[in-house]
C-alpha positions as CSV (number, residue, x, y, z in Angstrom):
1,X,103.1,103.7,100.7
2,X,106.4,103.8,102.5
3,X,104.6,103.6,105.9
4,X,102.4,100.7,104.7
5,X,105.4,98.8,103.4
6,X,107.3,99.3,106.7
7,X,104.4,98.4,108.9
8,X,103.6,95.3,106.8
9,X,107.2,94.1,106.9
10,X,107.3,94.4,110.7
11,X,104.1,92.4,111.0
12,X,105.4,89.7,108.7
13,X,108.5,89.4,110.8
14,X,106.5,89.5,114.1
15,X,104.0,86.9,113.0
16,X,106.8,84.8,111.3
17,X,104.8,84.3,108.1
18,X,106.4,81.7,105.9
19,X,103.7,81.1,103.3
20,X,104.7,83.5,100.4
21,X,101.4,83.2,98.6
22,X,99.5,84.3,101.8
23,X,102.0,87.1,102.4
24,X,101.7,88.4,98.8
25,X,97.9,88.1,98.9
26,X,97.6,90.0,102.2
27,X,99.9,92.8,101.0
28,X,97.9,93.3,97.8
29,X,94.6,93.2,99.6
30,X,95.8,95.8,102.1
31,X,96.9,98.3,99.4
32,X,94.8,101.4,98.6
33,X,93.6,101.7,95.0
34,X,96.2,103.4,92.8
35,X,98.7,103.0,90.1
36,X,101.1,100.8,92.1
37,X,98.2,98.5,93.2
38,X,97.0,98.2,89.6
39,X,100.5,97.3,88.5
40,X,100.7,94.5,91.1
41,X,97.4,93.1,89.9
42,X,98.5,93.3,86.3
43,X,101.9,91.6,86.9
44,X,101.1,89.2,89.7
45,X,104.3,88.6,91.6
46,X,104.8,85.4,93.6
47,X,107.4,86.5,96.1
48,X,107.2,89.3,98.7
49,X,110.8,90.3,98.0
50,X,109.8,91.1,94.4
51,X,106.9,93.2,95.6
52,X,109.2,95.0,98.1
53,X,111.8,95.8,95.4
54,X,109.1,97.2,93.1
55,X,107.6,99.2,96.0
56,X,110.9,100.7,96.9
57,X,111.5,101.7,93.2
58,X,108.0,103.2,93.1
59,X,108.7,105.1,96.3
60,X,112.1,106.4,95.0
61,X,110.4,107.6,91.8
62,X,107.7,109.3,93.8
63,X,110.3,111.1,96.0
64,X,112.1,112.3,92.9
65,X,109.0,113.6,91.3
66,X,107.7,115.6,94.3
């Protein structure tokens, strides 16, 4: 997930995406099925910064567990 988050962030900056709804939708659609993706679908977030914060927390938790 860390790689996907980094690559997606680079593309957002490179393409200069400003539509938050489109950015959030693209991020969620690009995710592989799993617990984090399910949580995003359950608690639909409107801002990419919110998703990024949740993803970083999820990554940190995964790193502590493994």
